[in-house]
C-alpha angles and dihedrals in degrees: 000000000000089000091052093052092048092054091045091052094051092049090049093052092049091051092049095048094044092070090058097042108102126168104238122233114258114274110239107261092006135101131264118197091195090061112043092191089061094055120123110258116255112261112260116264109246114239112238112255110264115242114243118251094241120025130155112259102191095253095117097175091059097045095120092047089052092051092050094044090059093054098260129116135207140220112201136162092230094141102032123123112331089002088074090078094038112019117219121207105228099195114059140155132244137169112258115210094201097054091031091224142082117281138183120263116206112201127199125177116205097205097048120018125094141180109284092311093288107160093203094055107078105150103064147037135202145195111181148148122213147157116253146163091305094055122101117266090254091068098048126062122229123201112301095010125126124221126195110203124187132179144140130236140179122204112208120255109259094020111176124227138172136210085268122070136294103181120195100173137019140174110215141168126250116238122238126240091266091054095230103111118124094249104122093104126055117237094215129023134182107202139169117218145169113237126218089260091057097252120129120234138191111219136190107204134191121203122187121214117300091251092053101037107027086220097303117139134209124219113240095172138355133190139172106271091218087073088065106039114110091000133110112234130184125219130205112185124179120186134178105204108214141105087268095032132151133234129202132167138167121194112194130185106231098210095066106004093247115159106232098180136006137180113183115207100305115181112242141156098261100172133083122219112250096005122137094218145331122252144168133251131194137186134066121314111168142171119228097182135260109308088008088288093155098040092104089062092058136061141192109294138194114201118191125217132178144179105013112193134173123186131176113227123211 
């Protein structure tokens, strides 16, 4: 009898509630299980982050082999001056606590290092990586092609500069087999410089062909160098390499997301007559004056770079 009353009570409650049970209209922008077509779309699946083309792997002893294996090349003063007796590897790897990964360290010694051992070049020194004529087609732009290049760098706190140049990135042309292409001057340069008022500045420079510009450059962007020193920054650079090409770059400080420099799609002549391709370079290439006259204003430096990547866009 008790079981009968319990079943009767449940049925009564269901009957009573059914008259008040109404399927609600869909909420604008919301889901409705009773109408599958009104469901909220599934959130897009995030694409995994693409690995950069050249990233430090922690195997310091094989750093040069890693660079070459990824289609890049290097120009270092490993055997210059006192290094002739005891060679010094100028690109190394170390673990960076800020990025929490291994990065590349570019060394340059003011009292010793030179420019590729050239006896006739006595006012400058360099330590760079680049792509070149031996690189795969994917790392060198042909006429009309667009490259997107990304990387990170950290200039050391207290970095010294002069009124001359301290270049950390360039876009240059590759010479042809006859050696007569107009590739002496870079099209784009990132440089660090001391102004006449003593302040240090980061500059993005454009230089037209030697015939057109006579070596004179135009400022595309400038920023106080103090905003960079001791900080990791990321760079995204997109270039259409043609006579009527386009140039864009965004330089962002990683700590706080502040944009330190930006060039937004300016139209420029980004090709060099007779060249076999256009390509990037990174590192430290600096002038210490004729007869080392400015060497006392400089010091040994270690610049850090990470995650070089070059992609051709359609």
